[in-house]
C-alpha positions as CSV (number, residue, x, y, z in Angstrom):
1,M,-21.8,-15.5,-21.2
2,T,-18.5,-15.8,-23.1
3,V,-15.4,-17.4,-21.6
4,E,-13.7,-14.0,-21.6
5,A,-16.6,-12.4,-19.8
6,Q,-16.5,-15.3,-17.2
7,R,-12.8,-14.8,-16.7
8,A,-13.2,-11.1,-16.3
9,R,-16.0,-11.6,-13.8
10,S,-14.0,-14.1,-11.7
11,T,-11.0,-11.8,-11.8
12,A,-13.2,-8.9,-10.5
13,E,-14.6,-11.2,-7.8
14,L,-11.1,-12.2,-6.7
15,Q,-10.1,-8.5,-6.6
16,H,-13.1,-7.6,-4.5
17,S,-12.5,-10.5,-2.1
18,Y,-8.9,-9.7,-1.5
19,L,-9.6,-5.9,-1.1
20,E,-12.5,-6.6,1.3
21,A,-10.2,-8.8,3.4
22,L,-7.6,-6.0,3.4
23,G,-10.2,-3.4,4.3
24,A,-11.3,-5.5,7.3
25,E,-7.7,-5.8,8.5
26,L,-7.1,-2.0,8.0
27,N,-10.1,-1.3,10.1
28,R,-8.5,-3.3,12.9
29,H,-5.4,-1.0,12.5
30,G,-7.6,2.1,12.9
31,M,-7.6,3.0,9.2
32,G,-10.6,3.9,7.1
33,S,-11.2,2.3,3.7
34,I,-13.7,2.4,0.9
35,L,-13.8,-0.1,-2.0
36,H,-14.1,1.6,-5.3
37,A,-15.3,-0.5,-8.3
38,P,-16.2,1.7,-11.2
39,V,-17.5,0.0,-14.3
40,G,-14.7,-0.7,-16.7
41,R,-12.0,0.2,-14.2
42,V,-9.8,-1.9,-11.9
43,P,-11.2,-2.0,-8.4
44,S,-9.2,-0.3,-5.7
45,L,-9.3,0.2,-1.9
46,H,-9.0,3.9,-0.9
47,V,-7.3,3.9,2.5
48,V,-7.3,6.9,4.7
49,N,-5.7,7.6,8.1
50,P,-8.7,9.2,10.0
51,A,-6.2,11.1,12.3
52,A,-4.6,12.8,9.3
53,R,-6.9,12.6,6.3
54,A,-4.2,13.9,3.9
55,L,-2.5,10.5,4.5
56,A,-4.4,8.4,1.9
57,E,-3.6,5.9,-0.8
58,N,-5.2,3.6,-3.3
59,V,-4.4,-0.1,-3.1
60,F,-5.0,-2.6,-5.8
61,A,-5.2,-6.4,-5.9
62,A,-3.9,-8.0,-9.1
63,C,-2.2,-11.0,-10.5
64,G,1.5,-10.5,-11.1
65,R,3.6,-11.8,-14.0
66,D,4.6,-14.7,-11.7
67,G,0.9,-15.8,-11.7
68,A,0.5,-15.0,-8.0
69,W,-2.0,-12.4,-6.6
70,W,-0.5,-9.4,-4.9
71,F,-1.6,-6.2,-3.2
72,W,-0.1,-3.2,-5.1
73,W,0.5,0.5,-4.3
74,S,-0.8,2.9,-6.8
75,W,2.7,3.4,-8.2
76,A,2.8,-0.3,-9.2
77,E,5.0,-1.5,-6.3
78,R,4.1,-4.8,-4.6
79,I,3.0,-4.6,-0.9
80,T,2.5,-8.3,0.0
81,A,1.0,-11.4,-1.4
82,A,-2.8,-11.0,-1.5
83,D,-3.3,-14.0,0.7
84,D,-1.6,-12.0,3.5
85,P,-4.0,-9.2,4.3
86,E,-2.7,-8.9,7.9
87,G,0.8,-8.2,6.6
88,A,-0.4,-5.8,3.9
89,A,-2.6,-3.9,6.5
90,A,0.4,-3.5,8.8
91,C,2.5,-2.2,5.9
92,V,-0.1,0.2,4.7
93,A,-0.9,1.4,8.2
94,R,2.8,2.0,8.8
95,V,3.2,4.0,5.6
96,L,0.1,6.1,6.3
97,A,0.9,6.7,10.0
98,A,0.9,10.3,11.1
99,P,4.3,11.6,12.2
100,H,4.7,11.7,16.0
101,G,5.3,15.0,17.7
């Protein structure tokens, strides 16, 4: 295996690890999530509010220009640092919350 292939593999493993941790936290917040990892594409966590299925979003884990890992919205805005899945889950759950009333 080439060095580039090893680096890509370890990047994918980190992404999966961060996204799985976020998925577990989102489940605690009552959100549904599915990890998507198509070959040749960046893995993402598809998050759905089961009370309002139209409220859904894809979340990514990636290394920023600063060298730190972050959770990202699909529109390339940071959510929280990837080592804070609890904070990210709270933010995502708040954004995908169904309006009251």
